[in-house]
N, C-alpha and C positions, 0 to 999 in steps of 0.2 A: 504494500500500500504506500502510495506517495503522500507526502505532506504538502498542504497548500501553504501559501505565503504567511498567513496568520499563524498557522501551526508552527512554522519554522521560527517565528518570533517567540511564540509561547514556550517552545521547548529549547530555546537558544542555549541555555546552560548545559543541557544534555548534548547538544550538537557540538559544543566546544570540547567535550571529553573525547579523547582519542578512543577510549574503550567503548563508547556508545556511538557518537557521531550520527550522521544521517541514516546510515544503514541500520544501526541499532534502534534508533527512534522509530523507524518504519516497522521494525519487528515488534516493537512495543505497541504500535498502533494496530498491527494485525492480530495481536494476541487476544485470546478469550480466556478470562479468569473467572472462576466460580468461587465466591466467598461464602462459607457456611457460618452464619451468625452475623448479626449487625449490632452486637453489643460492645462490651469493653474492648475486645480484640478487633472485632470487625470494623469499628469506627475508624481507628487509625489505618488499618489495612486498606479499607476502601478509599479513605481520604487521600492517601499518598499514591495509590495506584491510579486514582482519578487524576491527580495533579501530574503524574508522570505520563499520562496519555495512553493508558491501556485501552485499546479500542472498544472492547466489549467486557462489561463486568456484570456477572450474575450475582444477585444477593438473595440468599435463602434464609428467611427468618419468619416464623409465624407469630412472634411475640409482639406485644405493644409496649410503648414507652411508659415507664413508671418514674415517679419523681425521684426515687432512690437511684435511678440510673445516671442522673445528671452529674453525680460526683466524679464519674470517670468516662462516661459515654458522650464525648464532647461534641458530637455532631448534632445533638438534640438540644432543644430549649424547652422552657416551661410550656410554651405553646404547643409542643409536640406530645405532651403527656396524654396517654390514652390512644394515640394514633399508632398505626402499623409502623414498626421499626424499618422494615425493608422499604416501604414507600417513603417514609420521612427522610431516610438516608439518601435515596436516589434523588428526591426532589431538591435536597440541599446540595448535592454534588453536581447537579445539572447547572447550578449557578457558578460552580468553580470551573468546570470544563465542558463547554457545549459540544465538544467533538467526541465525547465518550457516550457509547450506547449502554443503557442499563436495562437488564432483564430482571424484573421484580418477581420473586417467587415468594408470595405471602403464605408460606406454609413451613412446617418443620421438615427436616430431612428424615426420610424413612426408608425402610427396605423396599417399599413399593416405588418410590420415585428416584432413588439415588442413582441407579445405573443409567437411567434415561437422561438425567440431568448431567452426570459426569461425562457422558459420551459427547456432549455438545461443547465442551470446553477443553482448553489445552492444559491448564494447571488448576488444581483444587487447593484452596486455602482453608484450613480448619480453624475457625475462631469460636468453636463451641465450648461449653462449660460443663460437660458431663461425659462420663466414660462410655455410655451407650453410643452416643454420637461419634465419639473418637474412634471406637472400634468399627462402627459402620462406615465412617469416612475412609478408614484404612482399607477395609476389605473391598469397598466399592472402587477405590482408586486402583487397587491391584487388579481387580477383574476388568476395569475399563482401561487399564494400562496408562494411568495418568500419574504424574508426580504430585505429591501431597505435601504442602508446607504447613507444618504443625507448630502450634504455640499453646502454652498453658500458663496460668498464673495461680499463685497461692500466697495470700497475705502480702509478703514483701519479696517473693521470689518468682522467677519466671523461667520457662524452658522453651527452646526453639530447636527444631530439627526439620529435615526434609526426608520424606519417606518415598519409597518406590521410584527413586530417581534413576533412570537407566537400569531398571531392574535391581536396584540396590536394596538395602535393608528396609524393613517396614516397621510400623508401630508395634506389631506383634513380636518382632525380633527383640525389641527393647522391653516391652511389657507383654509377655505371653498370656498372662491371666490378669483379669481386673481385680482391684482390691475389694475387700468385703464391703457390701452395701452399708453405707453410713459411716464407714471408717475414715473417709476423706470428706470433710464438710465443704459445702459450697461457699462462695464469697458472701452470699446472702445470709449465711449462718455464722461465719467466722470473720468476715470483713476482708477488705483488700485496700492497699494503698492506691489512691486515685490515679497516680501517674504511671503505675506499673503496667497496666494494659497498653498504655501509649508506647512505652519502651519496647515491650515484647511485640506488639502489633507492627511497629516500624521495622523491627528486625525481620518479621515475616514478609513485609512488603519488599524489603531489601533482597531477600532470597528469591522472591518472584521475579524481580527485575534482572537479577543475575542469571536466572534460568532462561528467561526470554532472550537476553542478549548474549548468552554463552560466555560470560566473563566471571573472573574470580574463582574462588573455591566454594562450591555449594556445600551446605551442611548435610550432606548425605553420609550416613554412617557415623554421624557426630551429633551429640546432644549438647547444645550450649545452655548453660545454667547461669542465671544472673541473680545476685543478691543485692537489692537496693539499699539495705541497711549498712553494709560494710563495703559496698562498691567492689565486691569480689565477683569474678566470673571465671568459669573453667569450661573446657570442652571435653566431654567423655566420648571416647570412641567405642563403637559397637559394630559387630559383623552380622551379615545376613544369616539367619537360621534356615538352612536348607531343608530342615525337617518339617517346616511349617508350610502347609499347602492350603490355599484359600480357593475353594471351588464354587461357593455360593454365599449369598447373604443369609443370615440367620435371625433368630429372635434375640435381639441384643439386650432387651430388658431381662430376659431369662438368663442369658450368658453373663450379665453383670450382676445377677442376683437381686434384681429389682422385682420384688414380689408384690402381688396384689393381696392385701390383708382382708380377710373375710369381714372384719369389723370396721373397715373404713367407711366413712360417711361423707357425703358431699355437703358443702356449706348450705346449699339451697334446701337441703332436707332437714336442717337444724330447726327444731321447734322450741317453744317455751318449756317443754318437758325435759329438754336436755340441759345438763350442767357442763359448761365449758371450763376446762382447766388448762391454763397456759403454763407449759413446762420449760419455757425459755429463761434466759438470764434476766437479771434486773434491768440492765441497759437495753436489751432487746425489747422488753415490755414497755419501757419508757419511750422508746422511739415510736413504736406502733403496736397496738393490740386491738382485739375485737371483743374485749370484755372477759367476763368470767373470773374465776379464782386463779391466783398465781401460786403454784407450787413448783419450784425448780426441779429439773430432771435429776440432778445430783441428790436432792433430798428424797425424792421418791425411790431412787435406787438404794439409798441407805435405809429407808424405812417405807416399804411398800404399803404399809397400813395407813399412810397419810391420805391415800385415795380409797374411797369405798369401792365395793364391788358392784355398785349399781350400774346396770348395763346402759343407762341413759347418760352416763358420764362420757364426755368427749374430750380427749387430750389433744392439744394442738401445739405446733411449733411453727417455724418459718416456712418450711417446704413440705412438711408431713413426714419427712424421713426419720427424724428423731423420735417423734411420738409413736410412729409405727414400730421402730426398733425397740423402744422401751416396752411397749406392750408385748412384743414377741419375746424379749429377753426375760421379762419377769412373769410371763404367762398370765397377764392381767386380762380379766374378762371385761374389757372396756373397748370403746371405739376410738379411732384416730381420725382427725379431720383430714380428708384427702386433699393433698396439695398444700396443706397448711394455710396460713393467712396470706401467703403470696398469691395463691389461686383465688382465695376468698375476696381479696382486694380487687381482682380483675372482673368480678361478677357485677 
């Protein structure tokens, strides 16, 4: 694809780089990149790929903007709260670069749509925040023969790698099995430094541009780990596990141990006969709650008799994971609020 006069001015700083130049910028314009997630990682990924002039960017996200997102998802404003993330991001980025085509997929990635979506793009970028989607991205990228640019964040630390690049190592080579459900809390449960996804997301965008232009050393078979508290970073090398064979997409909720609890209840089914118990920490409750009694999870674990065995009692937390796990671990004959107050707040 050739650049017009205005594009040459817009991308002039790239054209001055010997490693990119006109040929490289034309490759960037011809590239099609699919970004999974328009949240903390997705925002900087999409922003810098748009500014760089990637010709076609697909955005996959079925979520809506919440006010708690604004601390780190910097493409959104208070006016976007309640709106589709994928649409809000695309609308914002069209103002940054009118030469980029956006494909909006206002849905979550699933085993049903992944292969069809991946087949339409050159590079896949994983900006998801859960293990089910990460394994799904990996397996679909392998089956579709696409490179996958990975990033993850946890409190003050981030990771970046590139999987399935030229048939190189994959996510499963690094993490063959997922952690136990509930053992790794999400940022909505444990918090995250606001600038961290910006740092990690920009590293991911950098890897995408290197792959497109064929420059530098791609993070294939390498895991970059960044600690923002002590400014330390290191690269861990890992090799392809030739014993791993991916032949089809599977049930990733089951694979990651995400179980449906018989006693889970939807927020819309809560009545005046139910008693809500918030098992989160004091600071979480102070930030946001949906009422009910407050008994912290740690106190219930130390003394299960603090909650009665009335079946109309409903435990709730931020996402539903902790309340569900607590009921399972202590064999409590209680109900858990499905999706926690995060889902309840979206209704």
